[in-house]
ROBA-85983 format. One record per residue (C-alpha): residue in three letters; x, y, z. Coordinates in steps of 0.5 Angstrom, whole numbers, padded with zeros to 4 digits, always signed. Layout:
ALAXYZ ...
// end
This chain:
UNK-0113+0237+0014 UNK-0112+0244+0013 UNK-0116+0249+0018 UNK-0121+0252+0013 UNK-0127+0256+0015 UNK-0132+0254+0010 UNK-0132+0252+0003 UNK-0136+0256-0002 UNK-0134+0254-0009 UNK-0140+0251-0013 UNK-0139+0250-0020 UNK-0147+0250-0022 UNK-0146+0258-0020 UNK-0142+0259-0026 UNK-0137+0264-0023 UNK-0131+0266-0026 UNK-0127+0270-0021 UNK-0127+0273-0014 UNK-0127+0281-0014 UNK-0124+0284-0007 UNK-0128+0290-0004 UNK-0124+0295+0000 UNK-0125+0296+0007 UNK-0128+0289+0008 UNK-0124+0283+0012 UNK-0120+0278+0007 UNK-0122+0271+0009 UNK-0120+0264+0007 UNK-0126+0262+0004 UNK-0126+0268-0002 UNK-0118+0266-0003 UNK-0120+0259-0004 UNK-0126+0260-0008 UNK-0122+0264-0013 UNK-0117+0258-0013 UNK-0122+0253-0014 UNK-0125+0257-0020 UNK-0118+0258-0023 UNK-0117+0250-0022 UNK-0124+0248-0025 UNK-0123+0253-0031 UNK-0117+0249-0033 UNK-0119+0242-0032 UNK-0125+0243-0036 UNK-0122+0246-0042 UNK-0117+0240-0042 UNK-0122+0235-0041 UNK-0127+0238-0046 UNK-0123+0241-0051 UNK-0116+0237-0051 UNK-0119+0230-0048 UNK-0115+0224-0045 UNK-0109+0221-0047 UNK-0101+0222-0048 UNK-0099+0228-0052 UNK-0095+0228-0059 UNK-0088+0226-0058 UNK-0089+0223-0051 UNK-0089+0216-0048 UNK-0092+0217-0041 UNK-0095+0212-0038 UNK-0093+0206-0043 UNK-0094+0200-0039 UNK-0088+0195-0041 UNK-0085+0189-0039 UNK-0079+0188-0034 UNK-0073+0185-0037 UNK-0074+0177-0036 UNK-0081+0178-0035 UNK-0079+0181-0028 UNK-0076+0174-0026 UNK-0068+0175-0024 UNK-0068+0182-0024 UNK-0064+0186-0018 UNK-0069+0189-0013 UNK-0066+0194-0008 UNK-0070+0195-0001 UNK-0070+0199+0005 UNK-0069+0195+0011 UNK-0073+0200+0015 UNK-0078+0198+0020 UNK-0081+0204+0023 UNK-0086+0209+0019 UNK-0084+0215+0016 UNK-0081+0217+0009 UNK-0076+0211+0006 UNK-0072+0212+0000 UNK-0067+0208-0004 UNK-0063+0211-0010 UNK-0057+0209-0014 UNK-0051+0214-0016 UNK-0051+0212-0023 UNK-0045+0217-0025 UNK-0041+0214-0020 UNK-0043+0206-0021 UNK-0040+0203-0026 UNK-0044+0197-0026 UNK-0051+0201-0026 UNK-0052+0200-0033 UNK-0051+0192-0033 UNK-0056+0191-0027 UNK-0061+0196-0030 UNK-0060+0202-0027 UNK-0060+0209-0031 UNK-0062+0216-0030 UNK-0069+0215-0031 UNK-0069+0209-0026 UNK-0064+0211-0021 UNK-0069+0212-0015 UNK-0075+0210-0011 UNK-0079+0213-0005 UNK-0085+0211-0001 UNK-0088+0213+0006 UNK-0090+0209+0011 UNK-0087+0203+0008 UNK-0080+0201+0006 UNK-0078+0204-0001 UNK-0076+0199-0007 UNK-0072+0200-0013 UNK-0072+0195-0019 UNK-0067+0194-0024 UNK-0069+0194-0031 UNK-0064+0188-0033 UNK-0064+0180-0032 UNK-0059+0175-0031 UNK-0054+0174-0034 UNK-0051+0180-0032 UNK-0044+0183-0036 UNK-0040+0185-0030 UNK-0033+0185-0029 UNK-0028+0185-0023 UNK-0028+0192-0020 UNK-0034+0194-0022 UNK-0038+0198-0017 UNK-0045+0200-0015 UNK-0046+0206-0010 UNK-0053+0206-0006 UNK-0056+0211-0001 UNK-0062+0209+0003 UNK-0066+0213+0007 UNK-0062+0219+0007 UNK-0056+0215+0010 UNK-0049+0216+0007 UNK-0048+0212+0001 UNK-0045+0205+0001 UNK-0041+0202-0005 UNK-0041+0195-0007 UNK-0035+0193-0011 UNK-0036+0186-0015 UNK-0030+0181-0014 UNK-0029+0175-0019 UNK-0028+0171-0013 UNK-0036+0171-0012 UNK-0038+0169-0018 UNK-0038+0163-0022 UNK-0037+0167-0029 UNK-0037+0174-0027 UNK-0038+0176-0034 UNK-0045+0172-0034 UNK-0047+0173-0027 UNK-0053+0170-0024 UNK-0058+0174-0020 UNK-0057+0170-0014 UNK-0049+0172-0014 UNK-0051+0179-0015 UNK-0056+0179-0009 UNK-0050+0175-0005 UNK-0045+0180-0006 UNK-0049+0186-0005 UNK-0052+0184+0002 UNK-0045+0182+0004 UNK-0042+0189+0002 UNK-0048+0193+0004 UNK-0051+0193+0011 UNK-0056+0199+0010 UNK-0060+0196+0004 UNK-0063+0189+0002 UNK-0062+0186-0004 UNK-0067+0180-0007 UNK-0068+0177-0014 UNK-0074+0179-0018 UNK-0080+0173-0018 UNK-0084+0176-0023 UNK-0091+0179-0023 UNK-0089+0186-0024 UNK-0088+0191-0030 UNK-0085+0198-0032 UNK-0089+0204-0032 UNK-0085+0208-0037 UNK-0085+0216-0036 UNK-0079+0220-0038 UNK-0072+0221-0038 UNK-0071+0223-0031 UNK-0071+0230-0032 UNK-0077+0235-0031 UNK-0077+0237-0038 UNK-0077+0230-0041 UNK-0082+0228-0036 UNK-0088+0223-0039 UNK-0095+0226-0038 UNK-0102+0224-0039 UNK-0108+0228-0039 UNK-0114+0224-0035 UNK-0120+0228-0034 UNK-0117+0235-0035 UNK-0111+0233-0030 UNK-0104+0233-0032 UNK-0101+0227-0029 UNK-0093+0227-0029 UNK-0088+0222-0029 UNK-0081+0224-0029 UNK-0077+0217-0029 UNK-0079+0209-0030 UNK-0082+0206-0024 UNK-0084+0199-0023 UNK-0091+0197-0021 UNK-0088+0194-0015 UNK-0084+0200-0013 UNK-0090+0205-0013 UNK-0092+0208-0006 UNK-0099+0205-0005 UNK-0096+0198-0007 UNK-0098+0193-0001 UNK-0098+0199+0003 UNK-0105+0199+0007 UNK-0102+0204+0012 UNK-0101+0210+0007 UNK-0107+0208+0003 UNK-0111+0209+0010 UNK-0108+0216+0011 UNK-0109+0218+0004 UNK-0116+0215+0004 UNK-0115+0211-0002 UNK-0115+0203-0004 UNK-0108+0200-0004 UNK-0105+0198-0010 UNK-0105+0190-0010 UNK-0100+0185-0011 UNK-0101+0182-0018 UNK-0103+0175-0019 UNK-0104+0170-0024 UNK-0111+0166-0025 UNK-0112+0160-0022 UNK-0114+0156-0028 UNK-0114+0158-0036 UNK-0113+0165-0038 UNK-0115+0172-0036 UNK-0115+0179-0039 UNK-0114+0184-0034 UNK-0114+0192-0035 UNK-0108+0196-0033 UNK-0111+0203-0031 UNK-0108+0210-0029 UNK-0112+0213-0022 UNK-0111+0221-0022 UNK-0113+0225-0016 UNK-0111+0231-0011 UNK-0110+0231-0004 UNK-0108+0236+0002 UNK-0101+0236+0004 UNK-0099+0239+0011 UNK-0093+0241+0015 UNK-0093+0234+0018 UNK-0091+0232+0011 UNK-0087+0238+0008 UNK-0083+0242+0014 UNK-0082+0247+0009 UNK-0089+0250+0009 UNK-0088+0253+0016 UNK-0086+0260+0015 UNK-0079+0261+0019 UNK-0080+0268+0020 UNK-0086+0267+0024 UNK-0086+0260+0025 UNK-0093+0259+0023 UNK-0096+0254+0017 UNK-0100+0259+0013 UNK-0103+0255+0008 UNK-0103+0248+0006 UNK-0102+0245-0001 UNK-0106+0241-0006 UNK-0102+0235-0009 UNK-0103+0231-0015 UNK-0102+0224-0014 UNK-0103+0218-0019 UNK-0103+0211-0018 UNK-0103+0205-0024 UNK-0107+0200-0022 UNK-0110+0193-0025 UNK-0117+0190-0025 UNK-0117+0183-0026 UNK-0121+0180-0031 UNK-0124+0187-0033 UNK-0124+0191-0039 UNK-0127+0198-0036 UNK-0124+0203-0031 UNK-0128+0204-0024 UNK-0135+0207-0025 UNK-0140+0210-0019 UNK-0142+0204-0015 UNK-0136+0200-0016 UNK-0132+0198-0009 UNK-0126+0201-0012 UNK-0129+0208-0015 UNK-0127+0214-0011 UNK-0131+0221-0012 UNK-0126+0226-0015 UNK-0121+0221-0018 UNK-0120+0221-0026 UNK-0119+0214-0029 UNK-0116+0212-0036 UNK-0114+0205-0039 UNK-0107+0204-0040 UNK-0106+0197-0042 UNK-0109+0190-0043 UNK-0105+0185-0039 UNK-0106+0178-0041 UNK-0105+0173-0036 UNK-0104+0165-0036 UNK-0105+0161-0030 UNK-0098+0159-0026 UNK-0094+0164-0030 UNK-0091+0170-0027 UNK-0087+0172-0032 UNK-0090+0178-0036 UNK-0087+0179-0042 UNK-0088+0184-0047 UNK-0093+0180-0051 UNK-0097+0180-0045 UNK-0099+0187-0046 UNK-0103+0191-0051 UNK-0102+0199-0050 UNK-0109+0202-0050 UNK-0107+0209-0048 UNK-0110+0215-0052 UNK-0104+0218-0056 UNK-0102+0224-0060 UNK-0107+0229-0057 UNK-0108+0235-0061 UNK-0113+0241-0062 UNK-0116+0241-0069 UNK-0124+0240-0070 UNK-0126+0233-0067 UNK-0129+0231-0074 UNK-0123+0233-0078 UNK-0120+0226-0077 UNK-0126+0222-0079 UNK-0127+0227-0085 UNK-0121+0226-0088 UNK-0119+0218-0085 UNK-0126+0216-0084 UNK-0124+0213-0077 UNK-0127+0215-0071 UNK-0122+0220-0067 UNK-0122+0217-0061 UNK-0120+0210-0064 UNK-0115+0214-0068 UNK-0112+0217-0062 UNK-0111+0210-0059 UNK-0107+0208-0065 UNK-0113+0204-0068 UNK-0115+0203-0076 UNK-0110+0208-0078 UNK-0108+0209-0085 UNK-0102+0205-0087 UNK-0098+0210-0091 UNK-0099+0218-0090 UNK-0104+0221-0095 UNK-0099+0225-0099 UNK-0095+0219-0101 UNK-0102+0215-0103 UNK-0105+0221-0107 UNK-0098+0222-0111 UNK-0098+0215-0112 UNK-0105+0214-0115 UNK-0104+0221-0119 UNK-0099+0217-0122 UNK-0103+0211-0123 UNK-0099+0207-0118 UNK-0101+0204-0112 UNK-0098+0207-0106 UNK-0092+0202-0102 UNK-0088+0203-0096 UNK-0080+0203-0096 UNK-0076+0196-0097 UNK-0075+0193-0091 UNK-0069+0188-0090 UNK-0071+0182-0087 UNK-0065+0179-0084 UNK-0058+0181-0088 UNK-0052+0176-0087 UNK-0047+0173-0091 UNK-0048+0168-0096 UNK-0054+0167-0101 UNK-0061+0168-0097 UNK-0065+0164-0102 UNK-0073+0165-0102 UNK-0078+0160-0104 UNK-0086+0161-0103 UNK-0086+0159-0096 UNK-0087+0165-0092 UNK-0094+0166-0088 UNK-0098+0171-0085 UNK-0100+0168-0078 UNK-0106+0169-0074 UNK-0104+0176-0071 UNK-0102+0179-0077 UNK-0095+0178-0077 UNK-0091+0176-0083 UNK-0086+0170-0082 UNK-0081+0170-0087 UNK-0078+0163-0089 UNK-0072+0161-0093 UNK-0065+0157-0093 UNK-0058+0160-0093 UNK-0052+0158-0090 UNK-0053+0160-0083 UNK-0052+0157-0076 UNK-0046+0153-0075 UNK-0042+0150-0081 UNK-0043+0153-0088 UNK-0049+0148-0090 UNK-0055+0151-0092 UNK-0060+0151-0087 UNK-0068+0153-0086 UNK-0068+0160-0083 UNK-0074+0164-0080 UNK-0075+0171-0078 UNK-0082+0175-0076 UNK-0084+0182-0077 UNK-0090+0184-0073 UNK-0093+0191-0075 UNK-0096+0192-0068 UNK-0089+0191-0065 UNK-0087+0198-0066 UNK-0080+0197-0068 UNK-0081+0197-0076 UNK-0076+0192-0077 UNK-0076+0184-0077 UNK-0074+0180-0071 UNK-0068+0177-0070 UNK-0067+0171-0075 UNK-0068+0164-0072 UNK-0064+0158-0075 UNK-0069+0152-0074 UNK-0065+0146-0077 UNK-0058+0144-0076 UNK-0053+0139-0079 UNK-0053+0136-0086 UNK-0056+0141-0091 UNK-0063+0143-0091 UNK-0066+0147-0097 UNK-0072+0149-0101 UNK-0077+0150-0095 UNK-0085+0150-0096 UNK-0090+0152-0091 UNK-0097+0153-0089 UNK-0100+0156-0083 UNK-0105+0151-0079 UNK-0111+0153-0075 UNK-0108+0152-0069 UNK-0103+0158-0070 UNK-0097+0153-0071 UNK-0093+0154-0078 UNK-0092+0147-0081 UNK-0085+0147-0085 UNK-0083+0142-0090 UNK-0076+0142-0093 UNK-0071+0138-0097 UNK-0066+0134-0092 UNK-0059+0133-0095 UNK-0057+0132-0102 UNK-0056+0127-0108 UNK-0059+0121-0107 UNK-0059+0122-0100 UNK-0064+0127-0100 UNK-0071+0126-0097 UNK-0077+0131-0095 UNK-0078+0132-0088 UNK-0083+0137-0084 UNK-0083+0140-0077 UNK-0089+0144-0074 UNK-0090+0149-0068 UNK-0091+0156-0066 UNK-0087+0161-0069 UNK-0082+0162-0063 UNK-0082+0154-0062 UNK-0080+0151-0069 UNK-0073+0151-0068 UNK-0074+0146-0062 UNK-0080+0142-0066 UNK-0078+0135-0068 UNK-0077+0133-0075 UNK-0082+0128-0078 UNK-0081+0124-0085 UNK-0085+0126-0091 UNK-0082+0123-0097 UNK-0076+0118-0096 UNK-0075+0114-0102 UNK-0069+0109-0101 UNK-0063+0110-0106 UNK-0067+0116-0109 UNK-0067+0124-0108 UNK-0074+0127-0106 UNK-0074+0134-0108 UNK-0078+0140-0109 UNK-0083+0140-0104 UNK-0089+0144-0104 UNK-0094+0144-0098 UNK-0102+0146-0099 UNK-0107+0146-0093 UNK-0114+0144-0095 UNK-0119+0143-0090 UNK-0116+0138-0084 UNK-0110+0136-0089 UNK-0104+0138-0091 UNK-0102+0135-0098 UNK-0095+0135-0100 UNK-0092+0135-0107 UNK-0085+0132-0108 UNK-0081+0131-0114 UNK-0078+0124-0114 UNK-0071+0125-0118 UNK-0070+0117-0120 UNK-0077+0117-0123 UNK-0077+0124-0125 UNK-0084+0124-0123 UNK-0088+0129-0119 UNK-0092+0125-0113 UNK-0096+0127-0107 UNK-0098+0125-0100 UNK-0104+0127-0095 UNK-0102+0129-0088 UNK-0108+0129-0083 UNK-0106+0135-0079 UNK-0111+0135-0073 UNK-0108+0128-0071 UNK-0101+0128-0074 UNK-0102+0122-0078 UNK-0101+0121-0086 UNK-0107+0118-0090 UNK-0103+0115-0095 UNK-0097+0110-0093 UNK-0093+0113-0098 UNK-0092+0118-0104 UNK-0097+0117-0109 UNK-0096+0119-0117 UNK-0099+0125-0120 UNK-0095+0126-0126 UNK-0092+0122-0132 UNK-0085+0120-0131 UNK-0079+0122-0134 UNK-0080+0129-0133 UNK-0075+0135-0134 UNK-0073+0140-0129 UNK-0078+0141-0123 UNK-0083+0146-0124 UNK-0090+0145-0120 UNK-0094+0150-0116 UNK-0101+0148-0112 UNK-0106+0152-0108 UNK-0112+0151-0105 UNK-0119+0154-0104 UNK-0126+0151-0103 UNK-0124+0144-0100 UNK-0120+0142-0107 UNK-0113+0143-0109 UNK-0111+0146-0116 UNK-0104+0144-0118 UNK-0100+0145-0125 UNK-0093+0143-0127 UNK-0089+0143-0133 UNK-0089+0136-0137 UNK-0084+0136-0142 UNK-0087+0140-0148 UNK-0093+0142-0145 UNK-0096+0145-0138 UNK-0101+0140-0134 UNK-0106+0143-0130 UNK-0111+0139-0125 UNK-0116+0139-0119 UNK-0114+0135-0113 UNK-0120+0133-0109 UNK-0116+0130-0102 UNK-0122+0126-0100 UNK-0123+0125-0092 UNK-0120+0122-0086 UNK-0126+0119-0083 UNK-0129+0115-0086 UNK-0122+0114-0090 UNK-0123+0116-0098 UNK-0118+0116-0103 UNK-0116+0123-0107 UNK-0119+0124-0114 UNK-0115+0128-0119 UNK-0120+0131-0125 UNK-0121+0137-0129 UNK-0114+0135-0132 UNK-0112+0140-0138 UNK-0105+0142-0142 UNK-0103+0147-0146 UNK-0097+0147-0151 UNK-0090+0150-0149 UNK-0086+0153-0155 UNK-0079+0150-0151 UNK-0080+0144-0147 UNK-0079+0144-0139 UNK-0078+0152-0139 UNK-0084+0154-0136 UNK-0085+0157-0129 UNK-0092+0157-0126 UNK-0096+0159-0121 UNK-0103+0157-0119 UNK-0108+0162-0116 UNK-0114+0158-0113 UNK-0121+0162-0112 UNK-0126+0156-0110 UNK-0128+0149-0112 UNK-0129+0150-0119 UNK-0125+0157-0121 UNK-0118+0158-0121 UNK-0112+0161-0125 UNK-0106+0158-0128 UNK-0100+0164-0129 UNK-0094+0161-0133 UNK-0088+0164-0136 UNK-0085+0160-0142 UNK-0080+0165-0146 UNK-0085+0170-0150 UNK-0089+0173-0144 UNK-0094+0172-0138 UNK-0100+0167-0140 UNK-0106+0166-0136 UNK-0110+0160-0137 UNK-0117+0160-0133 UNK-0122+0155-0130 UNK-0129+0158-0130 UNK-0134+0154-0127 UNK-0131+0148-0128 UNK-0129+0149-0135 UNK-0122+0150-0137 UNK-0121+0156-0143 UNK-0120+0153-0149 UNK-0113+0157-0150 UNK-0109+0161-0145 UNK-0109+0169-0146 UNK-0103+0173-0146 UNK-0102+0178-0140 UNK-0102+0185-0143 UNK-0095+0189-0144 UNK-0091+0182-0143 UNK-0086+0179-0147 UNK-0079+0175-0146 UNK-0077+0179-0141 UNK-0082+0177-0136 UNK-0082+0171-0131 UNK-0083+0168-0125 UNK-0090+0170-0124 UNK-0094+0170-0117 UNK-0101+0173-0115 UNK-0106+0174-0110 UNK-0113+0176-0111 UNK-0117+0181-0106 UNK-0124+0180-0103 UNK-0127+0184-0109 UNK-0124+0180-0114 UNK-0118+0184-0116 UNK-0112+0180-0118 UNK-0105+0183-0117 UNK-0100+0179-0121 UNK-0092+0180-0119 UNK-0087+0178-0123 UNK-0079+0179-0125 UNK-0078+0183-0131 UNK-0071+0184-0134 UNK-0069+0192-0135 UNK-0062+0191-0137 UNK-0057+0187-0137 UNK-0057+0184-0130 UNK-0062+0189-0127 UNK-0068+0186-0126 UNK-0074+0189-0122 UNK-0080+0186-0119 UNK-0086+0189-0123 UNK-0094+0189-0121 UNK-0100+0189-0125 UNK-0107+0189-0123 UNK-0113+0186-0127 UNK-0120+0189-0126 UNK-0125+0185-0123 UNK-0130+0187-0127 UNK-0127+0188-0134 UNK-0122+0183-0134 UNK-0117+0188-0137 UNK-0110+0189-0134 UNK-0107+0196-0132 UNK-0101+0199-0133 UNK-0094+0195-0130 UNK-0091+0198-0123 UNK-0084+0197-0122 UNK-0084+0196-0114 UNK-0077+0198-0112 UNK-0073+0201-0118 UNK-0065+0200-0117 UNK-0059+0197-0120 UNK-0059+0190-0118 UNK-0062+0183-0119 UNK-0069+0182-0116 UNK-0072+0176-0117 UNK-0077+0170-0114 UNK-0083+0175-0112 UNK-0088+0172-0107 UNK-0094+0176-0105 UNK-0098+0175-0099 UNK-0105+0178-0098 UNK-0105+0181-0090 UNK-0112+0183-0088 UNK-0112+0190-0086 UNK-0105+0191-0088 UNK-0105+0190-0096 UNK-0101+0186-0100 UNK-0094+0184-0097 UNK-0089+0182-0103 UNK-0082+0178-0101 UNK-0076+0178-0106 UNK-0069+0176-0106 UNK-0064+0181-0109 UNK-0057+0180-0111 UNK-0052+0186-0111 UNK-0046+0183-0111 UNK-0046+0175-0113 UNK-0046+0170-0109 UNK-0049+0175-0103 UNK-0056+0175-0104 UNK-0061+0178-0099 UNK-0069+0178-0098 UNK-0073+0184-0098 UNK-0080+0185-0096 UNK-0085+0191-0098 UNK-0092+0193-0097 UNK-0097+0195-0102 UNK-0103+0199-0100 UNK-0109+0197-0103 UNK-0114+0201-0098 UNK-0112+0207-0094 
// end
C-alpha cells in the first residue's frame, strides 16, 4: 500500500475540482482528491450516459471455444517453482510452426505473477507440420530456445498428434514444459495483439482493455491462491463439469483497480533522487465462471467485492462427464454496439428494448431502408440469395428441408456427391445465430448405390427423419434414417417399402401426432400406398404398405401435409385430381387409418398436374395445383370441399410447381415457378389476404437469367419465411439457393 496521510474524496459532496491557494503547503491529500474527482467524473459519465458493453466494430471479451474444445491443444508452461513474475512467449515471426500449432500475433505470450505462466495454442491435432519447421520459445526472460521438428519423431509429420509435438518440444527445450490440453478451457477474445487493435469493454464506467487472445486457464489468477491473496480478490477457479445431467454456467467479467508500488514496478523509483515518489493505480480484469448461476455477484454474495464491476459475457452449457467446450456450448451475452443516441431511439424506431437490442436480441431481420423501399413498391422485403452448397453436378431439390428446434435451416437434397458418381442424400445447415452468414459444410449421409428423392420431417426429439429411394429400377426401395442433424450420416437405415421385384418410389413423409405416415408409389401396380410408423418406439403400425389410390396411374405426383391430428393428401389420378383426409388412428390401442372426405376435380390433360397441400386444421385445408392453364386452389372449409376450384389471380400456363405456407394471422404465401422467357424461369411470390381472400400482386423473388424451379417455402418463427429452390445456369449443373422473406420487422 502507498503511504498516504488521509483520503478526503467524498462523492456525496459533489466537488468537481481542487483549487490550490498561494502561500500554503501542498499536501498529498489535496492532490489525490483532485485525481479521485477527475476519475469519478469520467466513470460516472461512461456508466450513466454510455453504458456497459463492447463498442461498435470491436469484438472485445467474446468467449469462444478453443480448437477441439480444448482437448489435444499444445500448452507451453514455465517450469518456475519460486515466486515472481513468469512469462512464456513464442516468436511467431521466427517460428515456421507457430501458425500450425495455433500461436499467432494475438496469441503469442502469457505472463503470471507468483505462479508459472502458461500459453495455449488455438489449434488441435492433427497438426500440419513439415520436417524442418521450428518453434522459438522464450521463458522467464531467458534466452530463446528453438525446437526443430524432425520427421523421425512422428508417425506422419503432416498429421502430427499432440503427444508427438509435446514429446518433441520437451526433448529439444529444457526451459519450457509442454503438455496436451485436456479440455475445460475456452478463449477470451481480445484484439489483434496491438494497443490500437485491442478488444475493449466498458463495465460500470471502467474501460477494460485486452490486446490479444488469452485462454481462461492462462489468466494470472487462475488457480493462483498466492496472487489472489496478495490482491485481496477471489481465485479464478478451474472449470468443472456437473456431476450429473446438465448445467448452465455464467461467464462474466470482473473489473477493479488496485495499487502498484515499486515492489512490482521498479521504474516507479526516480533515479535522480532514488525515491519512490508516487504509487500507481492499475485497472485489472478477470474472466470468471459462476456454475449454475445466471446472474453476476451482488452485495451479500461470497464472491462479491465492493469496488468491483461485473458484466455477463456468455452462458456456458455444461454436460456431465464432458470436458470439451465446443462453440455450440457457448452463447454470447455481451451488450454490443455501444452508441450515444437517446436511449429511447431504438425502442421508438424498432420497438425493441434498448438493452436487449445492444445484446443482439430481437433485432430486425433487415435494415429499415430496404424494408421501407420494398413496402413502398408493394413487395415484401427479402434478403440476398444464399448459396447452400455449390458443387459439381446437379443438386436436385425436393420438399425435404426443415427448420429445426433451434431455428436453424436444414437443407436436404440429392446430388452426385461423395465417392463415385451416383446420387446421394446431402444435408447442409444454416444457423442464423451462428454469425457466419453461410451454410455449414455439406454432409453426405448415404453411400454406395444411388439414393435420391428425399423427404424429411422434424421429430419432437430434435431428430430429423429422412426417407428416400435407395437404388433404381426394379431394385428401388424406400428406406429411412433418423438422427440429430450432425449424426444423420452415421445413423442406420431402416426399410419402409421393399416390394420384391418392383420399384417403390416417390416417398413423401408426414409427421402427425406420434406417427410418421409414409406415402410411396408402387411402380408395378402404378399405385400410391401408405404406411404408418410410430416414431416414439421405432415400430411400424402397418405390417406392409396400404393402398391409397387406384392402380394403373400415370406419372407420379402426390403431396401431403398434416394439421389438427389428420393428414390431408392430394394426388394426380389420370384425368382428375384426387384429394382426401387421412385420420392415422392410434398405436395404443391399435386402430386402423381412416380415409374420408374424398373429392376430385377434372384435369384438362391427364397426369399433368403438380400439386401442393396446405393443411390448416382437422377440417380445413387448401389444395393448390397447376394443370397447364394457371394456378388453382381447391379449399375444404369446415369439412366441406368447395364445389369447384378457383383460379389464382394473374396466373396462366406460365405458372407451375405451387407450394405455400400460412402464418398465424391466416395470410397465405404462395410460391411458384413462372416462365419469364425461353429458359428463363423465376420464383414468384403471391399473398392471399386472410380477411378478403384476395390475392395481391406477384413478386419476383430473384430476377436473373437462369432456370429457377422447385421452390420449397418454410415458415420459421421469428425469422419470416425461408424459400429454397434449385437454379440451373448451365445444364446439367444445378445449384440450390435459399432466401428469407421478411414478414415482420
